[in-house]
DSSP file (Angstrom, degrees, kcal/mol; ACC not computed):
  #  RESIDUE AA STRUCTURE BP1 BP2  ACC     N-H-->O    O-->H-N    N-H-->O    O-->H-N    TCO  KAPPA ALPHA  PHI   PSI    X-CA   Y-CA   Z-CA
    1    1 A M              0   0    0      0, 0.0    17,-0.1     0, 0.0     0, 0.0   0.000 360.0 360.0 360.0 137.0    3.7   -6.1  -36.8
    2    2 A H        -     0   0    0     15,-0.1    13,-0.2     1,-0.1     3,-0.1  -0.717 360.0-117.6 -92.3 140.8    3.8   -9.9  -36.2
    3    3 A P        -     0   0    0      0, 0.0    -1,-0.1     0, 0.0    15,-0.1  -0.319  47.5 -81.9 -69.6 162.6    0.8  -11.8  -35.1
    4    4 A P        -     0   0    0      0, 0.0     2,-0.5     0, 0.0    10,-0.2  -0.301  43.1-117.4 -61.7 146.2    1.1  -13.5  -31.7
    5    5 A E  E     -A   13   0A   0      8,-1.7     8,-2.6    -3,-0.1     2,-0.6  -0.742  22.3-144.3 -86.3 127.4    2.8  -16.7  -31.6
    6    6 A E  E     +A   12   0A   0     -2,-0.5     6,-0.2     6,-0.2     3,-0.1  -0.847  25.0 170.7 -93.6 121.4    0.4  -19.6  -30.5
    7    7 A T  E    S-     0   0A   0      4,-1.9     2,-0.3    -2,-0.6    -1,-0.2   0.600  73.4  -2.5-102.2 -16.9    2.3  -22.1  -28.4
    8    8 A D  E >  S-A   11   0A   0      3,-1.2     3,-1.1     0, 0.0    -1,-0.4  -0.927  85.3 -92.0-161.5 169.3   -0.8  -23.9  -27.3
    9    9 A L  T 3  S+     0   0    0     -2,-0.3     3,-0.1     1,-0.3    -3,-0.0   0.656 127.2  28.5 -69.1 -12.3   -4.5  -23.5  -27.9
   10   10 A S  T 3  S+     0   0    0      1,-0.1    57,-3.3    57,-0.0    58,-0.8   0.177 107.8  80.0-135.0  19.6   -4.9  -21.5  -24.7
   11   11 A V  E <   -AB   8  66A   0     -3,-1.1    -4,-1.9    55,-0.2    -3,-1.2  -0.973  53.8-177.1-131.3 118.4   -1.4  -19.8  -24.4
   12   12 A F  E     -AB   6  65A   0     53,-2.6    53,-2.9    -2,-0.4     2,-0.4  -0.954   9.0-157.1-118.4 128.3   -0.5  -16.8  -26.5
   13   13 A R  E     -AB   5  64A   0     -8,-2.6    -8,-1.7    -2,-0.4     2,-0.3  -0.843   9.9-173.4-107.0 142.8    2.9  -15.1  -26.5
   14   14 A F  E     - B   0  63A   0     49,-3.4    49,-2.1    -2,-0.4     2,-0.2  -0.958   7.5-157.2-130.6 145.5    3.4  -11.5  -27.6
   15   15 A D    >   -     0   0    0     -2,-0.3     3,-1.9    47,-0.2    47,-0.2  -0.444  49.6 -77.1-106.4-169.4    6.6   -9.5  -28.1
   16   16 A K  T 3  S+     0   0    0     45,-0.3    46,-0.1     1,-0.3    45,-0.1   0.584 129.4  52.6 -68.6  -7.9    7.1   -5.7  -28.0
   17   17 A T  T 3  S+     0   0    0     44,-0.1     2,-0.3   -14,-0.1    -1,-0.3   0.256 109.6  52.1-110.4   6.2    5.5   -5.3  -31.4
   18   18 A S    <   -     0   0    0     -3,-1.9    -4,-0.1   -17,-0.1     3,-0.0  -0.892  56.1-179.4-136.3 172.0    2.4   -7.2  -30.7
   19   19 A A        -     0   0    0     -2,-0.3    -4,-0.1    -6,-0.1    -6,-0.0  -0.966  45.2 -64.3-158.0 170.2   -0.5   -7.4  -28.2
   20   20 A P        -     0   0    0      0, 0.0    -6,-0.0     0, 0.0    44,-0.0  -0.366  60.5-112.1 -60.7 144.9   -3.6   -9.4  -27.5
   21   21 A T     >  -     0   0    0      1,-0.1     4,-2.3     4,-0.0     5,-0.2  -0.221  25.3-104.9 -69.6 164.6   -6.2   -8.9  -30.2
   22   22 A P  H  > S+     0   0    0      0, 0.0     4,-2.7     0, 0.0     5,-0.2   0.905 123.8  52.7 -51.0 -42.6   -9.5   -7.0  -29.6
   23   23 A D  H  > S+     0   0    0      1,-0.2     4,-2.9     2,-0.2     5,-0.3   0.901 108.1  48.8 -63.7 -43.9  -11.3  -10.3  -29.5
   24   24 A Q  H  >>S+     0   0    0      2,-0.2     4,-2.6     1,-0.2     5,-0.9   0.906 111.5  51.1 -70.8 -37.3   -8.9  -11.8  -26.8
   25   25 A Y  H  X5S+     0   0    0     -4,-2.3     4,-1.0     3,-0.2    -2,-0.2   0.954 115.0  43.3 -62.1 -46.8   -9.4   -8.5  -24.7
   26   26 A E  H  <5S+     0   0    0     -4,-2.7    -2,-0.2     1,-0.2    -1,-0.2   0.873 120.8  40.5 -64.2 -39.0  -13.2   -8.9  -25.0
   27   27 A R  H  <5S+     0   0    0     -4,-2.9    -2,-0.2    -5,-0.2    -1,-0.2   0.888 134.4   8.9 -78.1 -38.1  -13.2  -12.5  -24.3
   28   28 A Y  H  <5S+     0   0    0     -4,-2.6    23,-0.7    -5,-0.3     2,-0.5   0.744 114.3  63.2-115.9 -30.9  -10.7  -12.9  -21.6
   29   29 A M  S  <<S+     0   0    0     -4,-1.0     2,-0.3    -5,-0.9    -1,-0.1  -0.386  77.8  93.5-109.1  56.8   -9.5   -9.6  -20.2
   30   30 A I        +     0   0    0     -2,-0.5    21,-0.3    -3,-0.1     2,-0.1  -0.907  59.1  39.0-135.1 160.8  -12.5   -8.0  -18.6
   31   31 A G  S    S-     0   0    0     -2,-0.3     2,-0.1    18,-0.1    -3,-0.0  -0.413  99.1  -9.1  96.7-170.9  -13.9   -8.0  -15.2
   32   32 A E        -     0   0    0     -2,-0.1     2,-0.3    17,-0.0    -2,-0.1  -0.323  68.2-165.8 -61.3 134.6  -12.3   -7.8  -11.8
   33   33 A I        -     0   0    0     16,-0.1     2,-0.4    17,-0.1    16,-0.2  -0.863  18.7-153.1-125.0 164.9   -8.5   -8.1  -11.8
   34   34 A E  E     -C   48   0A   0     14,-1.3    14,-2.7    -2,-0.3     2,-0.5  -0.999  15.7-156.4-132.1 127.1   -5.8   -8.8   -9.3
   35   35 A R  E     -C   47   0A   0     -2,-0.4     2,-0.4    12,-0.2    12,-0.2  -0.898   9.0-173.7-108.2 132.9   -2.3   -7.4  -10.1
   36   36 A K  E     -C   46   0A   0     10,-2.3    10,-3.1    -2,-0.5     2,-0.4  -0.990   9.8-152.7-124.2 138.7    0.9   -9.0   -8.5
   37   37 A Y  E     +C   45   0A   0     -2,-0.4     2,-0.3     8,-0.2     8,-0.2  -0.902  14.5 179.9-114.3 135.7    4.3   -7.5   -9.0
   38   38 A F  E     +C   44   0A   0      6,-3.2     6,-2.0    -2,-0.4     5,-0.3  -0.895  39.8  20.3-133.4 158.8    7.5   -9.5   -8.9
   39   39 A G  S >  S-     0   0    0     -2,-0.3     3,-2.1     3,-0.2     5,-0.0   0.035 103.0 -25.1  73.9 175.4   11.3   -8.6   -9.3
   40   40 A P  G >  S-     0   0    0      0, 0.0     3,-1.2     0, 0.0    -2,-0.1  -0.314 134.7  -1.4 -57.3 129.1   13.2   -5.4   -9.0
   41   41 A G  G 3  S-     0   0    0      1,-0.3    -2,-0.1     2,-0.1    -3,-0.1   0.636 121.3 -77.5  68.1  10.2   10.9   -2.4   -9.7
   42   42 A G  G <  S+     0   0    0     -3,-2.1    -1,-0.3    -5,-0.1    -3,-0.2   0.894  76.9 161.7  64.0  41.1    8.0   -4.7  -10.3
   43   43 A Q    <   +     0   0    0     -3,-1.2    15,-3.0    -5,-0.3     2,-0.5   0.718  61.1  59.7 -66.8 -22.8    9.3   -5.6  -13.8
   44   44 A I  E    S-CD  38  57A   0     -6,-2.0    -6,-3.2    13,-0.2     2,-0.5  -0.942  71.0-171.7-112.2 126.6    7.2   -8.7  -13.9
   45   45 A V  E     -CD  37  56A   0     11,-3.1    11,-2.8    -2,-0.5     2,-0.6  -0.965   9.8-164.2-127.3 122.0    3.4   -8.2  -13.6
   46   46 A L  E     -CD  36  55A   0    -10,-3.1   -10,-2.3    -2,-0.5     2,-0.6  -0.916   7.9-168.5-107.0 119.7    0.9  -10.9  -13.3
   47   47 A I  E     -CD  35  54A   0      7,-2.7     7,-3.4    -2,-0.6     2,-0.5  -0.938   6.1-157.1-116.5 113.7   -2.7   -9.8  -13.9
   48   48 A E  E     +CD  34  53A   0    -14,-2.7   -14,-1.3    -2,-0.6     5,-0.2  -0.809  13.5 179.2 -91.8 117.7   -5.4  -12.3  -13.0
   49   49 A Y        -     0   0    0      3,-3.3     3,-0.3    -2,-0.5   -16,-0.1  -0.660  43.1-105.7-105.3 167.0   -8.7  -12.0  -14.7
   50   50 A P  S    S+     0   0    0      0, 0.0   -21,-0.1     0, 0.0   -19,-0.1   0.822 120.3  28.1 -66.4 -24.0  -11.7  -14.2  -14.1
   51   51 A E  S    S+     0   0    0    -23,-0.7     2,-0.3   -21,-0.3   -22,-0.1   0.361 129.2   9.9-115.0   2.9  -11.2  -16.0  -17.4
   52   52 A A        -     0   0    0     -3,-0.3    -3,-3.3   -24,-0.2     2,-0.4  -0.994  57.6-125.3-169.6 167.5   -7.4  -15.6  -17.9
   53   53 A V  E     -DE  48  66A   0     13,-2.9    13,-3.2    -2,-0.3     2,-0.6  -0.998  19.4-160.4-126.5 133.8   -4.0  -14.6  -16.6
   54   54 A Y  E     -DE  47  65A   0     -7,-3.4    -7,-2.7    -2,-0.4     2,-0.5  -0.954   4.3-166.0-116.3 119.8   -1.7  -12.1  -18.4
   55   55 A L  E     -DE  46  64A   0      9,-2.9     9,-2.4    -2,-0.6     2,-0.5  -0.885   5.8-172.6-103.6 126.8    1.9  -12.1  -17.6
   56   56 A R  E     -DE  45  63A   0    -11,-2.8   -11,-3.1    -2,-0.5     2,-0.7  -0.978  11.3-165.3-127.2 129.3    4.0   -9.1  -18.7
   57   57 A D  E  >> -DE  44  62A   0      5,-2.2     5,-1.7    -2,-0.5     4,-0.9  -0.918   2.9-173.9-110.4 103.8    7.7   -8.9  -18.4
   58   58 A D  T  45S+     0   0    0    -15,-3.0   -14,-0.1    -2,-0.7    -1,-0.1   0.727  83.0  56.9 -72.4 -19.1    8.8   -5.3  -18.9
   59   59 A R  T  45S+     0   0    0    -16,-0.4    -1,-0.2     1,-0.2   -15,-0.1   0.919 118.5  29.9 -76.4 -43.6   12.5   -6.1  -18.9
   60   60 A E  T  45S-     0   0    0      2,-0.1   -44,-0.2   -45,-0.0    -2,-0.2   0.460 105.0-127.3 -98.4   4.1   12.2   -8.7  -21.8
   61   61 A H  T  <5 +     0   0    0     -4,-0.9   -45,-0.3     1,-0.2     2,-0.3   0.896  63.4 129.9  56.1  48.4    9.3   -6.8  -23.4
   62   62 A I  E   < - E   0  57A   0     -5,-1.7    -5,-2.2   -47,-0.2     2,-0.3  -0.861  39.2-164.2-122.7 162.6    7.1   -9.9  -23.7
   63   63 A G  E     -BE  14  56A   0    -49,-2.1   -49,-3.4    -2,-0.3     2,-0.4  -0.982   2.0-164.4-140.3 149.8    3.6  -10.8  -22.7
   64   64 A I  E     -BE  13  55A   0     -9,-2.4    -9,-2.9    -2,-0.3     2,-0.6  -0.991   5.7-156.7-138.3 127.9    1.9  -14.2  -22.3
   65   65 A L  E     -BE  12  54A   0    -53,-2.9   -53,-2.6    -2,-0.4     2,-0.5  -0.918   7.4-167.3-105.8 122.6   -1.9  -14.7  -22.1
   66   66 A Y  E     +BE  11  53A   0    -13,-3.2   -13,-2.9    -2,-0.6   -55,-0.2  -0.954  18.1 160.7-112.0 125.5   -3.0  -17.9  -20.4
   67   67 A T        +     0   0    0    -57,-3.3     2,-0.2    -2,-0.5   -56,-0.1   0.644  44.1  87.6-117.1 -22.1   -6.6  -18.8  -21.0
   68   68 A G  S  > S-     0   0    0    -58,-0.8     4,-2.5     1,-0.1     5,-0.2  -0.518  80.7-121.3 -78.5 148.2   -7.1  -22.5  -20.2
   69   69 A S  H  > S+     0   0    0      1,-0.2     4,-0.7     2,-0.2    -1,-0.1   0.916 115.2  40.7 -59.0 -45.4   -7.8  -23.5  -16.7
   70   70 A K  H >> S+     0   0    0      1,-0.2     4,-0.7     2,-0.2     3,-0.5   0.866 114.3  53.2 -63.3 -36.1   -4.6  -25.7  -16.7
   71   71 A D  H >> S+     0   0    0      1,-0.2     3,-0.8     2,-0.2     4,-0.7   0.827  95.9  66.1 -75.4 -29.3   -2.6  -23.2  -18.5
   72   72 A R  H >< S+     0   0    0     -4,-2.5     3,-0.7     1,-0.2     4,-0.4   0.847  98.9  55.5 -59.4 -31.0   -3.5  -20.4  -16.0
   73   73 A Q  H XX S+     0   0    0     -4,-0.7     4,-1.0    -3,-0.5     3,-0.9   0.816  96.5  65.1 -69.2 -28.7   -1.5  -22.4  -13.4
   74   74 A K  H <X S+     0   0    0     -3,-0.8     4,-2.4    -4,-0.7    -1,-0.2   0.753  87.5  71.3 -67.8 -20.3    1.5  -22.3  -15.7
   75   75 A A  H <X S+     0   0    0     -4,-0.7     4,-1.2    -3,-0.7    -1,-0.2   0.841  95.4  50.3 -65.0 -31.2    1.7  -18.5  -15.3
   76   76 A H  H <> S+     0   0    0     -3,-0.9     4,-1.6    -4,-0.4    -1,-0.2   0.831 109.6  50.2 -75.0 -34.5    2.9  -18.8  -11.8
   77   77 A K  H  X S+     0   0    0     -4,-1.0     4,-2.2     1,-0.2    -2,-0.2   0.899 108.9  54.3 -67.3 -39.0    5.7  -21.2  -12.8
   78   78 A E  H  X S+     0   0    0     -4,-2.4     4,-2.4     2,-0.2    -2,-0.2   0.791 103.5  54.5 -66.1 -30.0    6.6  -18.9  -15.5
   79   79 A V  H  X S+     0   0    0     -4,-1.2     4,-2.7     2,-0.2    -1,-0.2   0.931 108.9  48.4 -67.5 -47.0    7.0  -16.0  -13.1
   80   80 A T  H  X S+     0   0    0     -4,-1.6     4,-2.1     2,-0.2    -2,-0.2   0.915 112.4  49.0 -53.1 -49.0    9.4  -18.1  -11.0
   81   81 A R  H  X S+     0   0    0     -4,-2.2     4,-2.1     1,-0.2    -2,-0.2   0.938 112.5  47.4 -56.7 -51.3   11.4  -19.0  -14.1
   82   82 A L  H  X S+     0   0    0     -4,-2.4     4,-3.0     1,-0.2    -2,-0.2   0.890 110.3  52.6 -61.4 -41.3   11.6  -15.4  -15.3
   83   83 A M  H  X S+     0   0    0     -4,-2.7     4,-2.7     1,-0.2    -1,-0.2   0.903 110.6  47.7 -60.1 -42.4   12.6  -14.2  -11.8
   84   84 A A  H  X S+     0   0    0     -4,-2.1     4,-2.0     2,-0.2    -1,-0.2   0.854 112.3  50.1 -65.8 -34.3   15.5  -16.7  -11.7
   85   85 A R  H  X S+     0   0    0     -4,-2.1     4,-2.5     2,-0.2     5,-0.2   0.930 111.2  46.8 -73.3 -42.1   16.5  -15.7  -15.2
   86   86 A H  H  X S+     0   0    0     -4,-3.0     4,-2.5     2,-0.2    -2,-0.2   0.910 112.4  50.7 -69.5 -38.5   16.6  -12.1  -14.4
   87   87 A D  H  X S+     0   0    0     -4,-2.7     4,-2.4     2,-0.2    -1,-0.2   0.927 114.5  44.4 -61.2 -41.2   18.5  -12.8  -11.1
   88   88 A H  H  X S+     0   0    0     -4,-2.0     4,-2.1     2,-0.2    -2,-0.2   0.884 114.1  48.2 -69.9 -38.0   21.1  -14.8  -13.0
   89   89 A E  H  X S+     0   0    0     -4,-2.5     4,-2.8     2,-0.2     5,-0.2   0.885 112.2  51.5 -68.8 -40.5   21.3  -12.3  -15.8
   90   90 A G  H  X S+     0   0    0     -4,-2.5     4,-1.3    -5,-0.2     6,-0.2   0.914 110.6  46.8 -61.6 -46.6   21.8   -9.5  -13.2
   91   91 A L  H  <>S+     0   0    0     -4,-2.4     5,-2.5     2,-0.2     6,-0.9   0.893 115.4  45.7 -63.5 -42.4   24.5  -11.3  -11.4
   92   92 A T  H ><5S+     0   0    0     -4,-2.1     3,-0.8     4,-0.2    -2,-0.2   0.889 110.7  53.7 -68.9 -40.5   26.4  -12.1  -14.8
   93   93 A S  H 3<5S+     0   0    0     -4,-2.8    -1,-0.2     1,-0.2    -2,-0.2   0.798 112.6  42.9 -67.3 -28.7   26.0   -8.6  -16.1
   94   94 A T  T 3<5S-     0   0    0     -4,-1.3    -1,-0.2    -5,-0.2    -2,-0.2   0.507 114.2-114.5 -94.3  -0.1   27.6   -7.0  -13.0
   95   95 A G  T < 5S+     0   0    0     -3,-0.8    -3,-0.2    -4,-0.4    -4,-0.1   0.668  84.7 118.0  79.5  15.0   30.3   -9.5  -12.8
   96   96 A N      <       0   0    0     -5,-2.5    -4,-0.2    -6,-0.2    -5,-0.1   0.319 360.0 360.0 -98.8   6.1   29.1  -11.0   -9.5
   97   97 A A              0   0    0     -6,-0.9    -1,-0.2    -5,-0.1    -5,-0.1   0.529 360.0 360.0 -71.5 360.0   28.4  -14.6  -10.9
């Protein structure tokens, strides 16, 4: 298992073989949550916690934990980017591009 890749002090990326650490769960991923689903079949899930935002892309098997106040806003931009990428890949894979 590979440790999560730190891309910033408050942004943590995970692939299908890794996940947030127990410390990250306890520190950031507790309390009231709001889930938002995007894309076909809700493949992209944005989970908003009081102290963090967790973005999960089931199609690409990735997760991103945003914990800084500035970085939490990046999660919404990443949802838009992933949806556009999925749309583009869907068009090209079906020959409709």
